[in-house]
N, C-alpha and C positions, 0 to 999 in steps of 0.2 A: 504494500499500499504506499502508496505518494503521499510524503510530508509536506507540513506547510512548511514556511519562516514566518516567525514573529516578527513584526518590524517595531521598534521601539524608539518614537518619537520623542517623549513624554519624559525626562530627567529623573521627576518621582518614579517613575516604572524602575529606574536599577535596582529602588529600595527591594520591590517584589523582586526582581530577577537573582539579586544576592541573595536573598532571604530563600529562596526556595533552594536555589544550588549552594548553598554556601556549610550543607547538612548531608552526609553521606548518608543518614535515613533520607530525606528527601529526595537523594538523585538516586538510591538505589531502587525505590519508589517508583520515580519516572522511569528506568528503566526498563522496569517490571512491566511499565503500562505501553511499552513504544510496539509491541506487535499483536496486541492482543484486548480485549474489553474483558474488567476482573472487577469482580463485587471487592468490597473490603474484606468481608471472610475471607475470600481466596487470597487476598494481599497480603494478611494476617497469618495466615500459615505460610505462604511462602516465603518472605521475608524474615518471619518468626518475632516479630514484636508488632504492637499495636500502631497503624496505621490513618489513625483518626486525625491527629493534629495536621501531621503531613501531608494529608489528604487536602485539608482545607487549606494549606498554605499552597499548595500548588492549584489547587482551582482560582482561590484568588488572585493569583498571579496571570491565570489565563492557557498555564501549559497543561491543563487535566482537564478533560470533557467528565460531563456523564450522562448516562440516561437511564431507563429503565429495563430492567430485564424481564422479559414475557418468562411469567411462571409455569411452572406447570399444572394441570387443573388441580384444585387445593390447595396453592401454595399461594403465598405471599409475595408480591414481585420484589426483587431486592433492586438495588442503585448499583448498576456497573459504570467503571472509567476506564478513561482511555488515554492516552498524550496527545495532543492536540496539535504539538509542532515538533520539527526535529532539529530547525537552525533557527537564531536570532541572529536579527541584521539592529545594530544600535547606531540610531542617527540620530543625534541632538548635540546642540551648544549648549553652554549656561556658564557660569562664573562659578571660579575657583573655589570660593568660597561658597555655593549652592552645592556643589557636589562635597567636598567637605563636609557639609551640614546632611548631606542623604546619605554619606558612609557610614557617620557615626550616627545616624538615625538606626541604619541598618545594623551594626554591630554591637549597640550598647544593649544590655540586659533590658527584661521588661521591667525592672522597680528604677532604673536611671530615666527613664522616660513616662513613667507613670502619670507624674503630677504633670505635666506639657500635656501628655494625652488626654487627661481626666478634663482640664481648664478646656480643653476641643471639644469634650464630647457633652459637655456643660453648658455651652455655649450651642451647640446646634441642637441639643434637646430643647432650647429656650427659644429656638426660631432663628437664632446668627448661624446662616448657613453659606453665606456669601464669603469668598477670597478675602476682599477686601473688609469685610466687617469682622471677620475671624482677626484678620489679622491688626484692626485698631485694637480689637477687646483682648489680645493676649501678646500685641507688643513680640510678635517674631514674624517672619518672612515669608511671602506666599509657598515657596518650595519648602523651608523648614515645617510650615503647614499640612503640604501637601502629601510631602516623606511621611509625618506621622499618621495622617489619615489612611497611606495604602499601609503600612505596616499595623495597623489595626483592623481586631476582627469584625467591629461592629460598626465603622466607617466607612464610606463608600465615597469615594470621590468623582463627579459628574459635572464636567466642565468645569466653570469657575464657581460650584458649590457642592459643600459635602453634605451627604444626607447619611442619616443612622441606615444600618441592613438589616431588612425583616428577612425573615425566614424565607427565602424566593422557589423552594422546592418542597 
């Protein structure tokens, strides 16, 4: 099966890319999904560890897609996963300061970004969803805000807005 190339034009998407492939666990799961569709249970058995968090990160980054597997009569349907891309093309330009912020956001542990992330989440919950509004409210640059939102499991960047993620599946 021919694979597609993921084109990354937005600098903050580098956070998702580096988070997805900065871990041996995520990389192992992605490699396992290159050739065939597999359920989470099948993946857990194959790799020998729980794959839920890795699948969430890979799915948010857009490198894994999912669909429902048709069940046998009388059984419940299972969600199955497959890798979406086999190549990446990165094409963006940003300041060194912005790139530095994005790399730091990527590799800091959760406790180091918790306060800034909580500020953004609170603002979004209170209706302040525009990048310019968030920038004024929390006194951080837009690229920093975008990077944190990309890393967050409950925030989603939509153009110049940030929204809370609902369960979409």
